[in-house]
C-alpha positions as CSV (number, residue, x, y, z in Angstrom):
1,M,-101.1,-0.6,4.3
2,Q,-97.9,-2.0,2.6
3,S,-97.1,-5.6,3.8
4,L,-94.0,-6.5,5.8
5,Q,-92.7,-8.8,2.5
6,T,-93.9,-5.8,0.3
7,K,-91.3,-3.4,2.1
8,F,-89.1,-5.4,2.0
9,I,-89.4,-6.0,-1.6
10,V,-89.3,-2.5,-2.2
11,F,-86.1,-2.1,0.4
12,A,-84.4,-4.6,-1.9
13,F,-85.1,-3.1,-4.9
14,L,-84.0,0.7,-3.9
15,I,-80.6,-1.3,-2.3
16,L,-80.1,-3.1,-6.0
17,G,-80.7,0.3,-7.5
18,Q,-78.0,1.7,-5.8
19,T,-75.6,-0.8,-6.3
20,I,-76.1,-1.1,-10.3
21,L,-75.9,3.1,-10.1
22,I,-72.4,2.5,-7.9
23,A,-71.3,-0.3,-10.6
24,Q,-72.2,2.3,-13.3
25,E,-69.9,5.2,-12.4
26,K,-66.8,2.9,-12.1
27,H,-67.2,2.1,-15.9
28,Y,-67.1,5.3,-17.1
29,F,-64.3,6.9,-16.1
30,Q,-60.9,5.4,-15.0
31,T,-59.6,5.5,-11.3
32,D,-56.0,4.8,-11.7
33,F,-54.8,8.4,-11.9
34,S,-55.8,11.6,-9.8
35,I,-57.0,14.9,-11.2
36,E,-53.9,16.6,-10.0
37,E,-51.8,14.2,-12.1
38,F,-53.5,15.2,-15.0
39,E,-53.2,18.9,-14.7
40,T,-49.4,18.4,-13.7
41,R,-49.4,17.0,-17.2
42,R,-51.4,19.7,-18.8
43,T,-49.8,22.3,-17.1
44,R,-45.7,21.0,-18.6
45,I,-47.6,21.6,-21.9
46,F,-49.1,24.9,-21.1
47,N,-45.3,25.7,-19.9
48,E,-43.9,24.6,-23.3
49,I,-46.0,26.3,-25.6
50,G,-46.4,30.1,-24.2
51,N,-49.0,32.5,-24.0
52,N,-49.6,32.6,-27.5
53,A,-50.2,29.1,-28.7
54,I,-52.9,26.1,-28.1
55,A,-52.6,22.6,-28.4
56,L,-55.5,20.5,-30.2
57,I,-55.5,16.4,-29.6
58,Q,-57.8,14.5,-31.0
59,S,-59.0,11.4,-29.4
60,A,-59.3,7.8,-31.0
61,P,-62.7,7.4,-33.1
62,S,-65.2,5.5,-32.4
63,V,-65.4,1.8,-33.0
64,A,-67.8,-0.3,-35.3
65,G,-69.4,-3.5,-35.3
66,F,-68.8,-5.3,-31.8
67,K,-64.8,-4.4,-31.4
68,V,-64.2,-2.6,-27.5
69,F,-63.5,0.7,-27.6
70,R,-60.1,1.7,-26.6
71,Q,-58.7,5.3,-26.4
72,S,-55.0,6.7,-28.0
73,N,-52.7,7.2,-25.5
74,T,-52.3,10.6,-26.2
75,F,-55.3,11.4,-25.3
76,Y,-55.9,9.2,-22.4
77,Y,-52.4,10.6,-21.2
78,L,-53.9,14.1,-20.8
79,C,-57.1,13.6,-19.5
80,G,-58.1,10.4,-19.0
81,L,-61.2,10.4,-20.4
82,E,-62.3,7.2,-22.9
83,E,-65.1,8.5,-25.3
84,G,-64.2,8.5,-28.9
85,H,-64.5,11.3,-31.2
86,A,-63.9,13.8,-28.3
87,Y,-61.0,16.9,-28.9
88,L,-59.3,18.5,-26.0
89,L,-57.9,21.9,-26.2
90,L,-55.3,23.7,-24.4
91,N,-55.4,27.4,-24.4
92,G,-51.8,29.1,-23.4
93,K,-53.4,32.5,-23.3
94,N,-55.9,31.8,-20.4
95,R,-54.1,28.5,-19.3
96,S,-57.4,27.0,-19.4
97,T,-58.8,23.6,-20.6
98,S,-61.9,22.7,-22.9
99,L,-63.3,18.5,-23.9
100,Y,-65.5,18.7,-26.9
101,L,-67.6,15.4,-27.2
102,P,-70.2,14.4,-29.3
103,H,-74.1,14.4,-28.1
104,R,-76.1,11.4,-26.1
105,E,-77.0,8.6,-28.1
106,E,-79.6,7.1,-25.3
107,G,-79.8,4.4,-27.3
108,R,-76.2,3.3,-27.3
109,E,-76.8,3.7,-23.5
110,K,-79.1,1.5,-23.2
111,S,-77.3,-1.1,-25.0
112,Q,-74.0,-0.3,-23.1
113,G,-74.1,1.8,-20.4
114,K,-73.2,4.9,-19.3
115,I,-71.3,6.8,-22.2
116,L,-70.1,10.1,-21.3
117,S,-71.2,13.0,-23.8
118,A,-71.4,16.6,-24.3
119,E,-75.0,16.7,-22.0
120,D,-72.5,15.4,-18.9
121,A,-70.6,18.4,-18.7
122,D,-70.7,19.1,-15.1
123,L,-69.5,15.8,-14.0
124,I,-66.8,15.7,-16.5
125,M,-65.4,18.7,-15.8
126,K,-65.6,16.8,-11.7
127,L,-63.7,14.2,-13.4
128,T,-60.7,15.0,-15.2
129,G,-60.5,18.5,-13.8
130,V,-61.0,20.4,-16.9
131,N,-62.3,24.3,-17.2
132,R,-64.8,23.7,-20.0
133,V,-67.0,21.0,-21.6
134,R,-68.5,21.7,-24.8
135,P,-70.5,19.9,-27.8
136,V,-68.0,18.9,-30.4
137,E,-70.0,21.5,-33.2
138,F,-68.6,24.5,-31.2
139,L,-64.9,23.5,-31.6
140,G,-64.3,25.5,-34.5
141,N,-66.0,28.5,-32.8
142,D,-63.5,28.3,-30.2
143,L,-60.7,27.8,-31.8
144,V,-61.3,31.1,-34.1
145,G,-62.0,33.1,-30.2
146,T,-59.0,31.3,-28.9
147,G,-56.3,31.5,-31.3
148,L,-56.5,34.5,-33.2
149,I,-55.2,36.5,-31.0
150,K,-54.6,40.0,-32.2
151,G,-51.0,40.9,-34.1
152,N,-50.0,37.8,-34.1
153,T,-49.3,34.6,-35.5
154,P,-50.5,32.2,-33.2
155,T,-49.1,28.9,-32.9
156,L,-51.6,25.4,-32.9
157,Y,-49.6,22.2,-31.3
158,T,-51.0,18.8,-32.5
159,P,-49.5,15.4,-32.5
160,F,-47.4,14.9,-35.7
161,S,-46.9,11.5,-35.1
162,P,-49.7,8.4,-35.3
163,A,-51.3,7.6,-32.2
164,E,-51.3,4.1,-30.6
165,T,-54.2,2.3,-29.6
166,G,-54.1,-1.0,-27.9
167,N,-51.2,-3.4,-29.3
168,D,-50.0,-0.4,-31.3
169,S,-46.5,0.9,-30.9
170,R,-45.6,4.0,-33.0
171,D,-42.5,2.3,-34.9
172,E,-44.7,-0.5,-36.3
173,I,-47.5,2.4,-37.2
174,L,-45.3,4.0,-39.1
175,H,-43.3,0.7,-40.9
176,G,-47.5,-0.2,-42.1
177,H,-47.7,3.6,-43.2
178,A,-44.7,3.1,-45.5
179,R,-46.3,-0.3,-46.5
180,A,-49.2,1.5,-47.9
181,A,-47.3,4.6,-49.5
182,A,-45.3,2.3,-51.6
183,D,-48.9,0.8,-52.9
184,P,-49.5,2.9,-56.0
185,W,-53.1,1.4,-55.7
186,D,-53.7,2.3,-51.6
187,S,-54.3,6.3,-51.2
188,Q,-55.0,6.2,-47.7
189,T,-52.9,8.9,-45.2
190,T,-52.6,8.6,-41.8
191,R,-55.5,10.0,-39.3
192,E,-53.2,12.9,-38.1
193,A,-52.5,14.1,-41.5
194,R,-56.1,14.5,-42.6
195,F,-56.2,16.5,-39.2
196,I,-53.3,18.5,-39.9
197,K,-54.6,18.9,-43.5
198,L,-58.1,19.9,-42.1
199,I,-56.6,22.5,-40.0
200,N,-54.7,24.5,-42.7
201,E,-57.6,24.3,-45.1
202,R,-60.3,25.9,-42.5
203,F,-57.6,28.2,-40.4
204,P,-54.7,28.7,-42.7
205,E,-53.7,31.8,-39.7
206,F,-52.8,29.0,-37.7
207,E,-48.6,28.1,-37.8
208,V,-49.3,24.4,-37.1
209,K,-45.9,23.1,-34.9
210,D,-45.7,19.4,-33.8
211,L,-46.7,18.3,-29.9
212,S,-45.4,15.1,-30.4
213,P,-41.6,15.5,-29.0
214,L,-42.9,17.2,-25.9
215,L,-45.4,14.4,-25.3
216,D,-42.7,12.1,-25.7
217,S,-40.2,14.0,-23.6
218,M,-43.3,14.0,-20.8
219,R,-44.3,10.2,-21.4
220,L,-40.4,8.7,-21.4
221,I,-40.3,9.7,-17.3
222,K,-42.9,7.8,-15.7
223,S,-44.5,8.6,-12.5
224,E,-44.8,7.0,-9.2
225,K,-48.5,5.1,-10.1
226,E,-47.4,5.0,-13.7
227,I,-44.5,2.6,-12.7
228,E,-47.3,1.1,-10.0
229,I,-49.3,-0.4,-12.9
230,I,-46.4,-1.0,-15.0
231,R,-45.3,-3.2,-12.5
232,K,-48.9,-4.8,-11.6
233,A,-49.1,-5.6,-15.9
234,T,-44.9,-7.0,-15.5
235,E,-46.2,-9.2,-12.7
236,I,-49.0,-10.1,-15.1
237,A,-46.7,-11.0,-17.7
238,G,-44.5,-12.8,-15.4
239,L,-47.2,-15.3,-14.5
240,A,-48.7,-15.9,-17.9
241,I,-45.4,-16.8,-19.4
242,M,-44.9,-19.2,-16.0
243,E,-48.3,-20.8,-17.1
244,A,-47.1,-21.5,-20.1
245,M,-43.7,-22.9,-19.1
246,R,-46.4,-25.5,-17.0
247,S,-48.1,-26.4,-20.1
248,T,-45.0,-27.1,-22.2
249,Q,-44.3,-30.9,-23.1
250,P,-43.3,-32.0,-26.8
251,G,-46.9,-32.5,-29.0
252,V,-48.1,-29.1,-27.6
253,Y,-49.0,-26.9,-30.3
254,E,-47.4,-23.0,-30.0
255,Y,-51.1,-21.5,-30.2
256,Q,-52.1,-23.9,-26.6
257,L,-49.5,-21.7,-24.9
258,D,-50.8,-18.8,-26.5
259,A,-54.4,-19.7,-25.0
260,A,-52.5,-20.6,-21.4
261,A,-51.0,-16.9,-21.3
262,K,-54.3,-15.2,-22.0
263,Y,-56.1,-17.0,-19.9
264,V,-54.2,-15.3,-17.1
265,F,-54.1,-12.1,-18.5
266,Y,-57.8,-11.8,-18.4
267,Q,-57.8,-13.9,-15.2
268,H,-55.8,-10.0,-13.3
269,G,-58.3,-7.9,-15.3
270,S,-56.0,-7.0,-18.8
271,Q,-58.1,-5.3,-21.5
272,G,-56.0,-7.7,-24.0
273,D,-52.5,-8.4,-24.7
274,G,-49.8,-5.2,-25.0
275,Y,-48.7,-6.7,-28.5
276,P,-49.2,-10.3,-30.1
277,A,-47.9,-13.2,-28.5
278,I,-44.3,-13.8,-29.8
279,I,-44.1,-17.7,-29.2
280,G,-41.8,-20.2,-31.6
281,G,-40.5,-23.4,-31.2
282,G,-37.4,-24.7,-32.7
283,T,-35.9,-22.6,-35.5
284,N,-39.4,-19.8,-35.3
285,A,-37.8,-18.3,-32.7
286,F,-35.1,-17.3,-35.6
287,M,-37.6,-14.7,-36.1
288,G,-37.7,-11.9,-34.0
289,H,-41.2,-11.2,-34.4
290,Y,-43.1,-14.4,-35.1
291,F,-46.4,-14.4,-34.7
292,R,-48.5,-17.3,-36.2
293,K,-48.1,-19.3,-33.6
294,T,-48.8,-22.4,-35.9
295,D,-46.8,-25.3,-35.3
296,V,-46.2,-28.3,-32.6
297,L,-43.4,-28.0,-30.2
298,N,-40.8,-30.7,-30.4
299,D,-38.7,-32.9,-28.2
300,G,-35.2,-31.3,-27.9
301,D,-36.0,-28.0,-29.2
302,L,-36.3,-24.3,-26.8
303,V,-39.7,-22.6,-27.7
304,L,-39.0,-18.7,-26.8
305,M,-42.1,-16.7,-25.5
306,D,-42.4,-12.6,-25.3
307,Y,-45.4,-11.2,-24.1
308,A,-47.8,-9.0,-21.8
309,P,-51.0,-7.7,-21.4
310,D,-52.7,-4.1,-21.8
311,Y,-53.4,-3.6,-18.3
312,H,-55.0,-0.1,-17.9
313,N,-53.5,1.3,-20.7
314,Y,-50.1,0.1,-19.6
315,T,-47.8,-2.6,-20.7
316,S,-44.3,-4.6,-20.0
317,D,-42.2,-7.2,-22.0
318,V,-40.5,-10.0,-20.6
319,T,-39.4,-12.9,-22.3
320,R,-38.3,-16.1,-21.5
321,I,-36.3,-19.0,-23.6
322,W,-36.9,-22.8,-21.9
323,P,-36.4,-26.6,-23.7
324,V,-39.6,-28.2,-25.1
325,N,-39.0,-31.3,-23.0
326,G,-38.3,-30.1,-19.4
327,K,-34.0,-30.3,-19.6
328,F,-31.5,-27.7,-20.9
329,N,-29.1,-30.1,-22.6
330,K,-25.1,-29.4,-22.7
331,E,-25.1,-27.3,-25.3
332,Q,-28.3,-25.2,-24.6
333,T,-26.8,-24.7,-21.1
334,A,-23.7,-23.3,-22.2
335,L,-25.4,-20.6,-24.4
336,Y,-28.5,-19.9,-21.9
337,E,-25.7,-19.6,-19.5
338,Y,-24.1,-16.4,-21.2
339,I,-27.2,-14.7,-21.8
340,L,-27.8,-15.4,-18.0
341,A,-24.9,-13.4,-17.2
342,Y,-24.5,-10.6,-19.7
343,S,-28.3,-9.7,-18.3
344,D,-26.5,-9.6,-14.7
345,A,-23.4,-7.4,-16.0
346,L,-26.4,-5.1,-17.5
347,F,-28.2,-4.4,-14.4
348,K,-24.8,-4.2,-12.6
349,Y,-24.3,-0.6,-14.1
350,I,-28.0,1.0,-14.6
351,K,-27.8,3.6,-12.0
352,P,-28.9,8.0,-12.4
353,G,-26.5,9.9,-14.5
354,T,-25.3,6.7,-16.7
355,T,-25.8,6.2,-20.6
356,A,-26.8,3.0,-22.2
357,N,-23.3,3.4,-24.1
358,E,-21.7,3.4,-21.0
359,V,-23.7,0.5,-19.3
360,M,-22.9,-1.5,-22.8
361,D,-19.2,-0.6,-22.8
362,K,-18.9,-1.9,-18.7
363,A,-20.7,-5.1,-20.0
364,A,-19.2,-5.9,-22.6
365,A,-15.6,-5.5,-20.7
366,D,-16.9,-7.9,-18.2
367,M,-18.5,-10.8,-20.7
368,K,-15.1,-10.8,-22.1
369,Q,-13.7,-11.8,-18.8
370,Y,-16.3,-14.2,-18.4
371,L,-15.6,-16.0,-21.8
372,V,-12.0,-16.5,-20.7
373,G,-11.8,-20.0,-19.9
374,K,-15.3,-21.0,-21.2
375,T,-15.8,-24.1,-24.1
376,F,-18.3,-24.4,-26.2
377,I,-19.1,-27.6,-28.2
378,K,-19.3,-25.7,-31.6
379,P,-17.5,-23.4,-32.9
380,A,-20.7,-21.8,-34.4
381,H,-21.5,-21.1,-30.6
382,L,-18.3,-19.5,-29.9
383,K,-18.4,-17.2,-32.5
384,A,-22.0,-16.3,-31.7
385,V,-21.2,-15.1,-28.0
386,E,-18.1,-13.4,-29.0
387,K,-20.3,-11.7,-31.4
388,G,-23.0,-10.9,-28.6
389,I,-20.6,-8.7,-27.1
390,T,-20.3,-6.3,-29.7
391,F,-23.8,-6.1,-30.4
392,R,-25.2,-2.6,-28.9
393,G,-28.8,-3.9,-28.9
394,H,-29.0,-5.6,-25.3
395,F,-30.0,-2.1,-23.8
396,Q,-33.3,-1.9,-25.9
397,H,-37.0,0.5,-25.7
398,P,-38.6,2.1,-23.1
399,V,-41.8,0.6,-22.0
400,G,-45.1,2.1,-20.6
401,M,-48.3,2.6,-22.7
402,A,-46.9,0.8,-25.8
403,V,-44.5,-2.2,-26.0
404,H,-42.3,0.2,-27.9
405,D,-43.1,3.6,-26.1
406,V,-42.0,6.8,-27.3
407,G,-38.9,8.3,-26.3
408,Q,-35.5,7.7,-26.4
409,V,-32.9,5.7,-23.8
410,R,-30.3,4.2,-26.0
411,G,-26.8,6.2,-26.9
412,N,-26.0,8.8,-24.4
413,V,-28.5,9.9,-23.4
414,K,-28.4,10.2,-19.6
415,L,-31.0,7.7,-17.7
416,Q,-33.0,9.5,-14.9
417,P,-35.3,8.0,-12.3
418,G,-38.7,7.0,-13.9
419,M,-37.2,5.8,-17.0
420,V,-38.7,2.1,-17.5
421,F,-37.0,0.3,-20.5
422,T,-35.9,-3.5,-21.4
423,I,-32.9,-5.5,-21.1
424,D,-32.5,-7.9,-23.8
425,P,-29.1,-9.8,-23.9
426,M,-29.4,-12.0,-27.0
427,I,-27.3,-14.3,-29.5
428,W,-28.2,-16.0,-33.0
429,I,-26.6,-18.8,-34.6
430,P,-27.3,-18.4,-38.1
431,E,-25.9,-21.9,-38.9
432,E,-28.5,-23.4,-37.2
433,R,-31.2,-20.5,-37.0
434,L,-31.1,-20.8,-33.3
435,Y,-31.9,-17.4,-31.6
436,I,-31.6,-17.3,-27.5
437,R,-32.5,-14.2,-25.6
438,I,-34.2,-13.1,-22.3
439,E,-35.5,-9.9,-21.5
440,D,-36.6,-8.2,-18.3
441,V,-37.9,-4.7,-17.6
442,A,-36.0,-2.1,-16.0
443,V,-37.2,1.0,-13.9
444,V,-34.2,3.1,-13.0
445,T,-34.7,4.5,-9.3
446,E,-32.8,7.5,-7.2
447,T,-30.1,5.1,-6.4
448,G,-29.8,2.6,-9.0
449,V,-32.2,0.4,-10.7
450,E,-34.9,-2.2,-10.4
451,N,-36.1,-5.5,-12.0
452,L,-39.8,-5.5,-12.5
453,S,-39.4,-8.8,-14.0
454,A,-36.6,-10.4,-11.4
455,F,-39.3,-12.9,-10.0
456,V,-40.0,-14.9,-13.4
457,P,-38.1,-18.1,-13.4
458,S,-34.1,-17.5,-15.1
459,L,-31.8,-20.0,-13.7
460,I,-31.9,-23.3,-15.5
461,S,-33.1,-25.1,-12.0
462,D,-35.8,-22.3,-11.5
463,V,-36.7,-22.8,-15.3
464,E,-37.0,-26.6,-14.9
465,K,-38.6,-26.9,-12.0
466,T,-41.4,-24.3,-13.3
467,I,-42.0,-27.0,-15.8
468,K,-42.5,-29.5,-14.1
469,E,-45.1,-27.9,-12.0
470,K,-49.1,-28.7,-12.4
471,G,-50.6,-26.0,-14.5
472,L,-53.9,-24.3,-14.7
473,T,-54.2,-25.6,-18.0
474,E,-53.2,-29.3,-19.5
475,F,-53.0,-29.4,-22.8
476,R,-53.1,-32.8,-24.9
477,P,-50.2,-33.4,-27.2
478,A,-51.1,-33.0,-31.1
479,E,-50.9,-36.8,-32.1
480,S,-53.4,-37.4,-29.1
481,L,-55.9,-35.2,-30.5
482,P,-58.8,-36.6,-32.0
483,L,-59.4,-36.3,-35.7
484,K,-62.5,-35.1,-37.4
485,K,-64.3,-36.9,-39.2
486,N,-65.9,-36.3,-42.7
């Protein structure tokens, strides 16, 4: 007969085993979006492609070494699965959805925990709402069975645009491909181009068309759940910038502010950053995408910080600029208050049915009135703010799964509830290599607009107060750091 102590140990192990199982179940599939939301997205594709077409989407490839896998935005958006070398097939003829995955790697699971594979078909169908799960080697055979509809030339839709993963944005990826194409010693092509080539070679019967425009239009309008996640990403971004403000003093390095922000990101459950931090002190801020972060912050300069996390596959885009010594001087105050006023003017006119051009025109008219009677210490400063009124880039880009998210909000596109984008008033003073801007995240509501980052200090009094506060991290100025002895 077992002793009471032995029975307790056995019971404890049973409870512990169940706890571990529950914990593992939380690791291998997302918990943010319902099956119904994914099915609504896939239904939109079925409705658009018709019954003589299929859609085929690649997941991101698995990663080598000790990198952490991050699913491509498109694949995650349509099914939530976060495994590599998977394929999603949407058959317009019978409106069914199939997932194709590699087989189980037992050794890898022992090392990393549960990894969804073709052997988990029933579980995957339960989690994702797809109709069928098959091993990846059956994809070619199923393309023949689902695509070659007798008497017609079937259409196969697949994204032509490069996939975004982690802190990628399509515009930056395309610039990278363009640079590679200009190198005669680099023959690489995009993964999407290679995929399309394989489809054309193996199944020439298909007419291959681009699915990206449809996906872009879908991702442009965020659901309530997406906005909730972007709101959280924005909250984390704001807290990180505020922590950086508290860590600022003359002699601190730009990269130390980056460290303060990253601490906040990971403290709140982010999986990294949505884009490399832009932290520029003094004239470094004049470079719009300055990522090096190697210089010391100097007394009398401003420092600009533009940063947001990768939180549950979504991000944000928040920017603030503040004085290194904690106090705006007279010149900085005049320029900074102009930027604040421009931001208020832009938010004032955002509502459903209007366009970015209309918002810009009305805000510019307000800013002309704002300048009446205003004085600036230097002629170059007045010239900069006057030029800022005619600049059309203050109304910027969508934000979502990528910081420069897909879709179009500028120009004459009518704003709709669910659109999320940045308001980014800015001015350049080339004579001094001075650049000033702030950036907030706007979401169009049914009745107007909400500034998701309004809580981040922007008024001069609030910024200066935050800089004086004690932060979670205190960095020693550069001159007080001990030198390494040889």
